[in-house]
Backbone as CSV, one residue per row, in Angstrom:
resi,resn,N_x,N_y,N_z,CA_x,CA_y,CA_z,C_x,C_y,C_z
1,MET,0.834,-1.012,-0.121,0.037,0.017,-0.058,0.912,1.248,-0.004
2,LYS,0.533,2.205,-0.774,1.442,3.720,-0.667,0.832,4.400,0.282
3,PRO,1.572,4.790,1.138,2.127,5.779,2.228,0.341,6.663,2.321
4,SER,0.365,7.286,1.392,-0.988,8.133,1.059,-2.322,7.362,1.344
5,LEU,-2.367,5.958,0.820,-3.483,5.259,0.792,-3.694,5.082,2.288
6,ILE,-2.999,4.506,3.337,-2.987,3.986,4.623,-3.003,5.173,5.351
7,PHE,-2.406,6.103,4.947,-3.249,7.188,6.089,-4.680,7.279,5.988
8,ARG,-5.178,7.382,4.441,-6.820,7.624,4.099,-7.503,6.677,4.650
9,VAL,-7.069,5.331,4.645,-7.568,4.467,5.744,-7.673,4.164,7.254
10,ALA,-6.119,4.548,7.403,-6.361,5.084,9.151,-7.049,6.096,9.526
11,LEU,-7.868,7.690,8.317,-8.167,8.544,8.758,-9.481,7.599,8.925
12,VAL,-10.209,7.140,7.701,-11.405,6.616,7.864,-11.732,5.728,9.229
13,VAL,-10.931,4.801,9.871,-10.996,3.916,10.689,-11.140,5.031,12.813
14,VAL,-10.158,6.213,12.105,-10.080,6.439,13.700,-11.321,7.429,13.615
15,ILE,-11.911,8.214,12.627,-13.463,8.825,12.797,-14.655,7.745,12.496
16,ALA,-14.239,6.474,12.326,-15.339,5.603,12.535,-15.295,5.226,14.053
17,MET,-14.292,4.920,14.356,-14.113,4.457,15.874,-14.633,5.583,16.643
18,CYS,-14.270,6.807,16.199,-15.042,7.566,17.669,-16.254,8.529,17.185
19,ALA,-17.133,7.921,16.123,-18.523,7.938,16.383,-19.158,6.857,16.742
20,ALA,-18.754,6.069,16.771,-18.923,4.392,17.326,-18.895,4.997,19.190
21,PHE,-18.010,5.498,19.611,-17.822,5.580,20.749,-18.751,7.084,21.596
22,ALA,-19.063,7.755,20.296,-19.638,9.206,20.832,-21.036,8.677,21.088
23,HIS,-21.382,7.182,20.320,-23.054,6.992,20.516,-22.848,5.587,21.492
24,ALA,-22.039,4.926,21.393,-21.838,3.933,22.753,-22.399,3.479,23.757
25,ASP,-22.496,4.609,24.484,-23.326,5.049,25.958,-24.731,5.842,26.406
26,SER,-25.870,5.013,26.424,-27.173,5.809,26.497,-26.691,6.705,27.995
27,ILE,-26.153,5.781,29.392,-26.311,6.372,30.502,-25.514,7.055,30.708
28,THR,-26.391,8.363,31.548,-25.452,9.847,31.381,-24.565,9.380,32.721
29,ASP,-23.379,9.443,32.193,-22.216,9.632,33.229,-21.809,10.594,34.383
30,PRO,-21.081,10.024,35.533,-20.834,11.232,35.977,-20.188,12.478,35.523
31,THR,-19.422,13.392,35.494,-19.156,14.838,34.421,-18.387,15.038,35.496
32,ILE,-17.077,15.469,34.672,-16.267,16.781,35.904,-15.969,17.884,34.493
33,ILE,-16.211,19.176,35.346,-16.180,19.960,33.745,-14.877,21.155,34.634
34,ILE,-14.274,21.452,33.733,-13.013,22.154,34.880,-13.150,23.034,33.949
35,ARG,-12.808,24.570,34.275,-13.495,26.185,33.919,-12.510,26.856,34.605
36,ASP,-12.890,28.299,33.954,-11.723,29.133,34.566,-12.828,30.665,35.054
37,PRO,-14.276,30.432,35.758,-14.864,31.398,36.354,-14.047,31.745,37.313
38,ALA,-14.849,33.235,37.824,-14.927,33.498,39.090,-15.113,33.217,40.195
39,CYS,-14.727,32.996,41.463,-14.841,32.226,42.149,-16.285,31.847,42.947
40,GLY,-16.618,31.284,43.718,-17.816,31.215,44.230,-18.054,31.939,45.471
41,GLY,-19.062,31.835,46.449,-19.577,32.628,47.660,-18.052,32.543,48.591
42,ASN,-17.536,31.274,48.809,-16.698,31.263,49.593,-15.014,31.433,49.013
43,GLY,-15.061,32.146,47.691,-13.821,32.382,47.489,-12.770,31.042,47.057
44,CYS,-11.834,31.300,46.607,-10.546,30.279,46.127,-10.023,30.095,46.705
45,THR,-9.487,28.704,46.640,-8.262,27.996,47.310,-7.075,28.325,46.846
46,PRO,-6.048,29.262,47.457,-4.853,28.708,46.811,-4.523,27.864,46.674
47,VAL,-3.670,27.002,45.226,-2.912,25.890,45.256,-2.044,26.208,44.236
48,GLY,-1.289,25.232,44.932,0.565,25.282,44.043,0.352,24.060,42.812
49,LEU,1.709,23.326,42.923,1.665,22.612,41.163,0.949,21.196,42.173
50,ASN,0.857,21.217,43.310,0.633,19.843,43.670,-0.618,20.177,44.835
51,PHE,-1.696,19.411,44.377,-3.016,19.614,45.880,-3.576,18.278,45.905
52,THR,-4.375,18.563,47.243,-5.883,17.235,47.120,-6.568,18.160,47.169
53,PHE,-8.189,17.941,46.998,-9.468,18.298,47.429,-10.019,17.237,47.459
54,GLY,-11.245,17.307,47.844,-12.697,16.190,48.053,-13.803,16.570,46.755
55,ALA,-14.790,15.576,46.669,-15.644,16.321,45.708,-16.742,16.850,47.057
56,PRO,-17.802,17.688,46.637,-18.420,17.734,47.241,-19.403,16.461,47.895
57,ALA,-20.142,16.943,49.132,-20.406,15.773,49.872,-21.670,14.822,49.310
58,ASP,-22.480,16.046,48.925,-23.331,15.393,47.785,-23.458,14.430,46.157
59,GLY,-22.066,14.713,46.080,-21.475,14.379,44.932,-21.545,15.764,43.382
60,THR,-22.311,16.091,43.628,-22.500,17.646,43.040,-22.240,18.922,43.355
61,GLY,-21.789,19.483,42.305,-21.439,21.140,42.849,-20.269,21.407,42.329
62,ALA,-19.669,21.918,42.975,-18.103,22.751,41.920,-17.042,23.537,43.449
63,VAL,-16.319,23.352,43.327,-14.833,23.809,44.217,-13.861,24.805,43.576
64,PHE,-13.803,25.449,43.873,-12.961,26.566,43.446,-11.497,27.000,43.817
65,PHE,-11.007,27.052,43.071,-9.154,27.271,43.324,-8.716,28.394,42.384
66,ASN,-7.793,28.984,42.896,-6.451,30.165,42.180,-4.980,29.285,42.158
67,ASN,-4.977,29.585,41.141,-3.266,28.974,40.994,-2.238,29.877,41.186
68,ALA,-1.756,29.525,42.340,-1.009,30.456,43.334,0.600,29.919,42.965
69,SER,0.734,28.765,41.970,1.894,28.380,42.074,3.239,29.027,41.241
70,GLY,3.021,30.355,40.660,3.518,31.430,40.294,3.854,30.732,38.825
71,LEU,3.591,29.831,38.145,3.891,28.975,36.741,2.220,28.882,36.076
72,ASP,2.611,29.351,34.788,1.085,29.066,34.042,1.152,27.326,33.918
73,TRP,-0.401,26.745,33.777,-0.325,25.708,33.756,-0.933,25.400,32.738
74,PHE,0.161,23.794,31.436,-0.177,23.448,30.135,-0.884,22.074,30.297
75,SER,-0.976,21.641,31.613,-1.520,20.415,31.998,-2.068,20.414,33.110
76,LEU,-2.905,19.557,33.834,-3.970,19.269,34.935,-4.238,17.656,34.950
77,LYS,-3.690,17.055,35.737,-3.646,15.384,36.033,-4.271,15.321,37.289
78,LEU,-5.693,14.834,37.460,-6.492,14.421,38.726,-6.458,13.082,38.672
79,THR,-5.987,12.957,40.034,-6.849,10.948,40.105,-7.676,10.867,41.431
80,GLU,-8.383,9.620,41.055,-9.017,9.251,42.018,-9.361,7.396,42.076
81,SER,-10.047,6.944,43.155,-9.793,6.024,42.989,-11.527,5.283,43.601
82,GLY,-12.936,5.843,42.808,-13.919,6.087,43.348,-14.779,6.030,42.418
83,VAL,-14.279,5.959,40.792,-15.064,5.763,39.452,-14.430,5.508,38.667
84,ASP,-14.387,4.438,37.881,-13.588,4.093,37.245,-14.027,4.845,35.250
85,ALA,-13.087,5.159,34.929,-12.917,5.870,33.698,-14.028,5.778,32.444
86,ASN,-14.612,4.284,32.361,-15.416,4.276,31.674,-17.010,4.951,32.190
87,ALA,-17.180,5.189,33.125,-17.804,5.383,34.264,-18.301,7.689,33.829
88,ILE,-16.910,7.836,33.610,-16.994,9.627,33.356,-16.849,9.630,32.338
89,THR,-17.256,11.481,32.419,-17.468,12.314,31.124,-16.685,13.535,31.786
90,CYS,-15.844,13.804,30.308,-15.195,14.917,31.270,-15.199,16.410,30.311
91,LEU,-15.232,17.079,30.463,-15.549,18.491,29.851,-14.841,19.577,30.367
92,THR,-14.285,19.906,29.653,-13.020,21.655,29.929,-13.229,22.723,28.421
93,ASP,-13.070,23.786,29.425,-12.604,24.692,28.411,-11.670,25.865,28.450
94,VAL,-10.738,24.997,28.838,-9.011,25.551,29.670,-8.522,24.431,29.321
95,PHE,-8.342,23.571,28.871,-7.473,22.723,27.741,-8.294,21.838,26.811
96,ALA,-7.133,21.689,25.558,-7.777,21.278,24.772,-8.180,19.949,24.538
97,ASN,-7.902,18.812,25.571,-7.883,17.459,25.354,-7.649,16.705,26.987
98,CYS,-8.862,15.818,27.135,-8.950,15.401,28.460,-9.305,13.950,28.139
99,LEU,-8.078,13.095,28.293,-8.236,11.863,28.709,-8.218,10.826,30.060
100,VAL,-9.355,10.168,30.231,-9.111,9.195,30.868,-9.357,7.714,31.055
101,SER,-8.215,7.197,32.358,-7.816,6.177,32.099,-8.063,5.072,33.563
102,THR,-8.138,4.114,33.548,-7.889,3.424,35.247,-7.211,2.483,34.993
103,ALA,-6.320,2.176,35.233,-5.310,0.779,36.239,-4.956,0.961,37.818
104,ASN,-5.594,-0.499,37.685,-4.712,-0.993,39.262,-6.090,0.151,40.082
105,GLY,-7.072,0.166,39.480,-7.712,0.763,40.580,-7.613,2.018,40.616
106,LEU,-7.055,2.850,39.812,-6.742,4.100,40.385,-6.893,5.094,38.878
107,THR,-7.844,5.631,38.537,-8.379,6.317,37.973,-7.700,7.991,37.877
108,THR,-7.750,8.305,36.211,-6.761,9.275,35.847,-7.470,9.863,34.635
109,ILE,-7.236,11.226,34.859,-8.312,12.478,34.315,-7.335,13.565,34.193
110,LEU,-6.138,13.603,32.819,-5.399,14.032,32.204,-5.554,15.051,31.231
111,LEU,-5.641,16.691,31.562,-6.186,17.701,30.832,-5.139,18.333,30.576
112,SER,-4.914,18.279,28.682,-3.809,18.803,28.425,-3.954,19.651,27.279
113,GLY,-3.333,20.265,26.463,-3.180,20.663,25.126,-3.532,22.137,25.355
114,LEU,-2.422,23.041,24.809,-3.337,24.511,24.174,-3.060,25.136,22.984
115,SER,-3.913,26.438,23.207,-3.992,26.470,21.435,-4.627,28.004,21.964
116,PRO,-5.078,28.847,20.858,-5.414,30.316,21.657,-7.137,30.314,22.281
117,ASP,-7.728,28.866,21.635,-9.119,28.866,21.911,-8.867,28.064,23.631
118,PHE,-7.551,27.304,24.017,-7.855,26.614,25.279,-6.533,26.813,26.108
119,PRO,-6.581,27.781,26.790,-4.749,28.358,27.286,-4.849,28.285,28.484
120,GLY,-4.598,26.844,28.851,-4.751,26.472,30.209,-5.049,27.296,31.012
121,ILE,-4.142,27.340,32.578,-4.552,27.852,33.710,-3.413,28.573,34.092
122,GLY,-3.748,30.164,33.842,-2.623,31.041,34.240,-1.990,31.400,35.067
123,ALA,-0.748,31.676,35.860,-0.697,32.245,37.393,-1.801,33.221,36.960
124,GLY,-1.730,32.809,38.881,-2.480,33.775,39.351,-4.448,33.491,39.109
125,GLN,-4.538,32.626,37.715,-6.147,32.591,37.441,-6.958,31.745,38.599
126,ASN,-8.189,32.278,38.284,-8.776,31.375,38.880,-9.450,29.999,38.362
127,PHE,-9.836,29.010,39.160,-10.720,27.929,38.261,-11.374,26.998,39.185
128,SER,-12.211,26.492,38.297,-13.402,25.284,39.026,-12.940,24.020,38.679
129,ILE,-13.793,23.497,39.361,-13.837,22.137,38.912,-15.430,21.514,39.769
130,VAL,-15.968,21.408,38.172,-17.442,20.930,38.808,-17.663,19.588,39.128
131,PHE,-18.434,19.183,39.959,-18.918,18.053,39.947,-20.512,17.895,39.696
132,GLY,-20.888,16.878,38.264,-22.439,16.990,37.835,-22.697,17.393,36.358
133,CYS,-23.643,17.602,35.550,-23.405,18.059,34.304,-24.385,19.514,34.364
134,GLU,-24.376,19.760,33.197,-25.119,21.300,32.997,-26.331,20.975,33.217
135,SER,-26.525,20.060,32.627,-28.401,19.383,32.119,-29.145,19.172,33.981
136,GLY,-27.869,18.747,34.669,-28.691,18.541,35.780,-29.038,16.380,35.732
137,ASP,-28.843,16.147,34.681,-29.497,14.909,34.537,-28.560,14.075,34.502
138,CYS,-27.464,13.920,35.052,-26.565,12.927,35.284,-26.003,11.993,36.643
139,GLN,-25.532,10.989,37.013,-25.001,10.779,37.855,-24.102,11.463,38.938
140,PRO,-24.757,11.546,40.088,-23.593,12.155,41.102,-22.155,11.367,41.183
141,TRP,-21.029,12.082,41.677,-19.841,11.550,42.012,-20.470,10.910,43.355
142,PRO,-19.775,10.082,43.984,-19.436,9.598,45.267,-19.125,10.670,45.909
143,GLY,-19.502,10.910,47.460,-19.825,12.200,48.106,-18.301,12.056,49.137
144,ASP,-17.659,13.467,49.152,-16.339,13.833,49.404,-15.616,12.650,49.018
145,LEU,-15.415,12.187,47.568,-14.213,11.080,46.812,-13.038,12.433,46.988
146,ASP,-12.274,11.460,47.490,-10.756,12.768,47.584,-9.874,12.730,46.065
147,PHE,-9.675,13.150,45.467,-8.881,13.661,44.488,-7.078,14.461,44.938
148,THR,-6.135,13.874,44.146,-4.638,14.477,43.838,-4.767,15.002,43.111
149,ALA,-4.356,16.189,42.888,-4.268,17.217,41.417,-2.552,17.028,41.163
150,THR,-2.102,17.251,40.112,-0.835,17.826,39.699,-0.793,18.547,38.414
151,ALA,-0.238,19.890,38.593,-0.164,20.506,37.400,1.050,20.270,36.656
152,ASN,1.250,20.721,35.077,2.685,20.556,34.599,2.789,19.383,34.378
153,VAL,2.174,18.270,34.339,2.728,16.728,33.827,3.281,16.565,32.781
154,PRO,4.114,15.852,31.717,4.630,15.804,30.909,3.738,14.741,29.914
155,GLU,3.428,14.849,29.077,2.355,14.187,28.561,2.708,12.731,28.047
156,PRO,2.404,11.478,28.446,2.963,10.036,27.207,3.753,10.588,25.967
157,GLY,3.628,11.772,25.287,4.137,11.540,23.758,5.292,11.989,23.753
158,THR,5.639,13.304,25.231,6.845,14.001,25.322,7.685,13.051,25.707
159,MET,7.207,12.226,26.461,8.213,11.308,27.304,8.558,10.407,26.672
160,ALA,8.052,10.010,25.483,8.286,8.949,24.586,9.458,9.354,23.567
161,LEU,9.107,10.809,23.176,9.976,11.472,22.536,11.295,11.691,22.960
162,LEU,11.519,12.200,24.233,12.661,12.191,25.584,13.778,11.064,25.474
163,PHE,12.692,9.967,25.618,13.846,8.527,25.877,14.380,8.165,24.501
164,THR,13.680,8.073,23.379,13.478,7.985,22.040,14.934,8.763,21.373
165,GLY,14.976,10.297,22.249,16.023,11.077,22.111,17.520,10.648,22.520
166,ILE,17.202,10.111,24.021,18.644,10.134,24.765,18.978,8.092,24.425
167,GLY,17.819,7.642,23.568,18.515,6.214,23.035,19.692,6.337,22.076
168,ALA,19.035,7.485,21.152,19.711,7.528,19.730,21.184,8.439,20.165
169,ILE,21.079,9.275,21.336,22.442,9.440,21.462,23.347,8.712,22.464
170,VAL,22.981,7.816,22.997,23.848,6.460,23.540,24.007,5.956,22.520
171,VAL,23.551,5.376,21.245,24.345,4.390,20.458,24.818,5.349,19.607
172,ARG,24.615,6.362,19.346,25.651,7.416,18.425,27.018,7.181,19.578
173,ARG,27.108,7.658,20.404,28.205,7.392,21.061,28.952,5.703,21.037
174,ARG,28.025,5.065,21.562,28.726,3.815,21.069,29.763,3.203,20.253
175,LEU,28.645,3.494,18.863,29.207,3.820,17.644,30.646,4.172,17.480
176,ARG,30.679,5.852,18.053,31.655,6.715,17.697,32.826,5.691,18.810
177,ASN,32.793,5.261,19.515,33.781,4.647,20.883,34.267,3.245,19.815
178,GLN,33.228,2.200,18.935,33.663,1.462,18.541,34.634,1.737,17.230
179,ALA,34.512,2.827,16.367,35.495,3.368,15.392,36.900,3.534,15.488
């Protein structure tokens, strides 16, 4: 097969898979929404690159934070151990991507990707994490579920490129030393 034909076939397969996933689940899942609004009535909790928080006691509502780390955030990783990835819907208007996965009982919600429409969370900027959906027709989260958050986590692709580059340097040095 020619490379352009392979690319076209792969593109069709990806589009078909996305369409299938979009219609696969008719049950409304618990939703997490990451936004950059003003703080709620109790103000925003200042947080650094690593912080913990709990879902609201009744499983719905919002928690408000302020990025007090002094750094712009290009990614945010949330981890919890109460809800599997296949039961979570993730929405965000500050990051371009939201990837949810579960391994060994630990669910990771990785928000990443920047663009003019998705600026990340700037230093000093307020943001909220909303538990529930905008329509109100979704399952609540388990009350008081504990989350751990880490900002600016390298994406898996970045780490793969880093290790590939390091491997190439090691191989080149070995070949040079053998000559």
